[in-house]
C-alpha positions as CSV (number, residue, x, y, z in Angstrom):
1,M,115.8,35.6,34.5
2,A,117.0,36.2,30.9
3,P,120.5,34.8,30.1
4,A,121.9,38.1,29.0
5,E,120.7,39.8,32.2
6,W,122.2,37.1,34.4
7,A,125.5,37.0,32.5
8,S,126.4,40.5,33.6
9,G,124.4,40.6,36.8
10,E,125.1,40.3,40.5
11,S,124.3,36.6,41.1
12,P,127.2,34.2,40.6
13,F,125.0,31.1,40.8
14,L,124.2,28.9,37.8
15,L,121.9,26.1,38.8
16,A,121.7,23.0,36.6
17,A,119.4,20.0,36.9
18,D,120.5,17.2,34.5
19,H,117.5,14.9,35.5
20,A,114.8,17.5,36.0
21,G,112.0,15.7,34.0
22,R,110.8,12.4,32.7
23,R,109.5,13.2,29.2
24,I,110.0,10.7,26.4
25,P,109.9,11.9,22.7
26,R,106.7,10.7,21.0
27,A,108.6,8.8,18.4
28,L,110.1,6.6,21.1
29,G,106.8,5.5,22.5
30,S,107.2,4.4,26.1
31,L,110.7,2.9,25.7
32,G,108.9,-0.4,26.6
33,I,108.4,0.5,30.3
34,S,105.3,1.3,32.3
35,E,104.4,4.7,33.6
36,A,104.9,3.4,37.1
37,E,108.6,2.6,36.3
38,L,109.1,5.9,34.5
39,S,107.8,7.7,37.6
40,R,110.4,6.0,39.8
41,H,113.9,7.4,40.5
42,I,115.2,5.5,37.4
43,G,113.3,7.9,35.2
44,W,114.2,11.2,36.8
45,D,115.4,13.0,39.9
46,I,112.2,13.2,41.8
47,G,111.5,16.6,43.3
48,I,114.7,18.3,42.2
49,W,113.3,20.6,39.6
50,A,110.8,22.2,42.0
51,V,113.6,22.7,44.5
52,T,115.9,24.2,41.8
53,T,113.3,26.6,40.5
54,H,112.4,27.8,44.0
55,L,116.1,28.2,44.8
56,A,116.6,30.2,41.6
57,D,113.8,32.6,42.6
58,A,115.2,33.0,46.1
59,L,118.7,33.7,44.8
60,A,117.5,35.9,41.9
61,T,119.5,33.7,39.5
62,I,119.1,31.3,36.5
63,A,118.3,27.6,36.3
64,I,118.6,25.2,33.4
65,G,116.8,21.8,33.6
66,Q,116.7,18.8,31.3
67,A,113.0,17.9,30.7
68,Y,113.6,14.5,29.1
69,S,114.1,11.3,31.1
70,R,117.6,10.1,31.7
71,L,116.4,6.8,30.3
72,V,116.2,8.4,26.9
73,I,119.7,9.8,27.3
74,D,121.4,10.7,30.5
75,C,122.7,14.2,30.3
76,N,125.1,13.6,33.2
77,R,126.9,11.1,31.1
78,A,129.1,11.6,28.0
79,P,127.0,10.6,25.0
80,D,129.2,7.8,24.0
81,W,129.2,6.0,27.4
82,P,127.1,2.9,27.5
83,S,125.3,4.2,30.6
84,A,124.0,7.2,28.7
85,C,121.3,5.1,27.2
86,P,121.0,2.2,29.7
87,E,119.6,-1.2,28.7
88,I,119.0,-1.9,32.4
89,S,118.4,0.7,35.1
90,E,118.8,-0.7,38.6
91,S,116.9,-4.0,37.9
92,T,114.5,-2.7,35.3
93,P,115.1,-3.7,31.6
94,I,114.6,-0.8,29.2
95,P,113.5,-2.5,25.9
96,G,113.6,0.8,23.9
97,N,117.4,1.0,24.6
98,A,118.2,-2.6,23.8
99,A,120.7,-3.0,21.0
100,L,120.4,0.7,20.2
101,G,121.9,1.5,16.8
102,S,124.4,4.3,16.3
103,A,122.0,6.4,14.2
104,A,119.3,6.2,16.9
105,R,121.8,7.1,19.6
106,A,123.1,10.0,17.5
107,A,119.5,11.3,17.1
108,R,119.1,11.4,20.8
109,V,122.4,13.3,21.2
110,T,121.4,15.8,18.5
111,D,117.9,16.4,19.8
112,I,118.3,16.3,23.6
113,H,121.9,15.9,24.9
114,A,123.6,18.5,22.8
115,P,121.1,21.4,23.1
116,Y,121.1,21.0,26.9
117,H,124.9,21.2,27.1
118,Q,125.1,23.9,24.5
119,A,122.8,26.0,26.7
120,L,124.9,25.5,29.8
121,A,128.1,26.1,27.8
122,A,126.8,29.4,26.5
123,L,125.8,30.6,30.0
124,V,129.3,29.7,31.4
125,A,131.0,31.4,28.4
126,A,128.9,34.5,28.7
127,R,129.6,34.9,32.4
128,L,133.3,34.3,32.0
129,A,133.4,36.8,29.1
130,A,131.8,39.4,31.3
131,A,134.5,38.7,34.0
132,R,131.9,38.1,36.6
133,P,132.1,35.5,39.4
134,L,130.6,32.2,38.7
135,L,129.6,29.1,40.8
136,F,128.2,26.1,39.0
137,V,125.7,24.3,41.1
138,A,124.6,20.8,40.0
139,M,121.3,19.8,41.6
140,H,120.4,16.1,42.0
141,S,118.2,13.9,44.2
142,F,118.7,10.2,45.2
143,T,116.3,7.4,46.0
144,P,115.7,6.5,49.7
145,I,115.8,2.8,48.7
146,Y,118.4,1.5,46.2
147,N,118.6,-2.3,45.4
148,S,116.6,-2.9,48.7
149,V,119.2,-0.9,50.7
150,A,118.2,2.4,52.6
151,P,121.1,4.8,52.7
152,P,121.5,6.8,56.0
153,W,122.0,10.2,54.4
154,H,119.5,13.0,54.0
155,A,121.8,14.8,51.6
156,G,125.2,14.6,50.1
157,V,127.9,17.0,48.8
158,L,129.9,15.6,45.9
159,F,133.3,16.6,44.8
160,D,136.2,15.1,42.7
161,P,138.7,13.6,45.1
162,A,141.4,14.3,42.5
163,D,140.6,18.0,42.2
164,P,141.9,19.9,45.2
165,R,140.5,23.2,43.9
166,S,136.9,22.0,44.6
167,Q,137.4,20.8,48.1
168,P,137.4,24.0,50.2
169,L,134.0,25.0,48.9
170,A,132.6,21.4,49.1
171,H,133.8,21.0,52.7
172,T,132.5,24.4,53.7
173,M,129.1,23.5,52.3
174,L,129.3,20.1,54.0
175,A,130.0,21.7,57.4
176,L,127.1,24.1,57.0
177,L,124.6,21.3,56.1
178,R,125.9,19.1,58.9
179,A,125.2,22.0,61.4
180,E,121.5,21.9,60.4
181,P,119.4,20.2,63.1
182,G,118.7,16.6,62.4
183,L,120.5,16.2,59.1
184,V,122.9,13.3,58.2
185,V,125.0,14.6,55.3
186,G,127.5,12.5,53.3
187,A,130.8,13.5,51.8
188,N,130.8,12.0,48.3
189,E,127.7,9.9,49.3
190,P,125.7,8.3,47.9
191,Y,127.9,8.8,44.9
192,V,131.4,10.0,44.1
193,L,132.0,12.7,41.5
194,T,134.7,11.7,39.0
195,A,135.4,12.4,35.4
196,S,134.4,8.9,34.6
197,S,131.0,9.0,36.4
198,D,129.8,12.6,35.7
199,H,129.7,14.8,32.7
200,S,128.2,18.2,33.6
201,V,130.5,19.3,36.3
202,P,133.7,18.1,34.5
203,T,132.5,19.7,31.2
204,H,131.2,23.1,32.4
205,A,133.1,23.7,35.6
206,Q,136.3,21.8,36.0
207,A,137.4,22.2,32.4
208,H,137.2,26.0,32.8
209,G,138.5,26.3,36.3
210,V,135.0,27.3,37.5
211,P,134.1,26.6,41.2
212,Y,131.3,24.2,41.6
213,L,129.0,22.4,44.1
214,E,127.2,19.2,43.4
215,L,124.4,18.5,45.8
216,E,122.2,15.4,46.3
217,I,118.9,15.5,48.3
218,R,117.0,12.3,49.3
219,Q,113.9,12.1,47.3
220,D,111.4,11.4,50.0
221,L,112.3,14.7,51.6
222,I,111.4,16.7,48.5
223,A,108.5,14.7,47.1
224,D,105.9,17.3,48.1
225,A,105.6,21.1,48.0
226,A,106.4,21.5,51.7
227,G,109.7,19.6,51.4
228,Q,110.7,21.3,48.2
229,G,110.1,24.7,49.7
230,A,111.9,23.9,52.9
231,W,115.0,22.6,51.1
232,A,115.0,25.5,48.7
233,A,114.9,27.9,51.6
234,R,117.7,26.0,53.4
235,L,120.0,26.0,50.3
236,A,119.2,29.7,49.7
237,R,120.7,30.4,53.1
238,L,123.6,28.0,52.9
239,I,124.9,28.2,49.3
240,P,125.6,32.0,49.6
241,A,127.1,31.5,53.0
242,A,129.5,28.8,51.8
243,W,130.4,30.9,48.7
244,S,131.1,34.0,50.9
245,R,133.3,32.0,53.3
246,V,135.5,30.7,50.5
247,T,135.7,33.8,48.4
248,A,136.0,36.4,51.2
249,P,139.7,35.7,51.8
250,L,140.4,36.1,48.1
251,A,139.0,39.6,48.2
252,L,141.6,40.6,50.7
253,L,144.6,39.6,48.5
């Protein structure tokens, strides 16, 4: 869907995948890591871009994904945070990020981080300017094994504990997911959303008073086409349902 069409259209949903891909700019070589390491969860959010694009089609809405690996620059971090260009990810050294100079970091910001966030900012601004409803949906996936520990959750709903505005929608989505047969769903698990740990939701949603959902799906559940399709179909049912339950009372005021 074209941005201008979406900005004034019926769908309120803006889907963003900060870790959609694992490309590395040619000038950076391999960052000193193997293809096997880059293919792991440290390089990208496995499966999430396929889920996001299927979901966008099902919701007749727009999706933006970052094609470059978070090891080049993590677009869910502020560009000046050390974790934006990690020297070590989990237990894997990233030689191409060791002692990264300010000019090299600035080039990654200019070429990768800034254009992605400018695209999201433009979509949010256009939707708000059109006085149309907007829900920012941050799409992520998490590894089934982290530092040799297997988390129990199939999915998680993340929200800022310090932001009471976000919690009715987050808890509504949490309840809907937990009602799905066989799912174990965490509240702020496996991560907690805060202004010091995330960048996209605070920048594009919270800063503008825009409602948001941040979702995490376990990667082994969406590693193949069948799982990706199943999760996209599930979220295509549940996200509009959660949105309707929270916004319907407002329509009566």
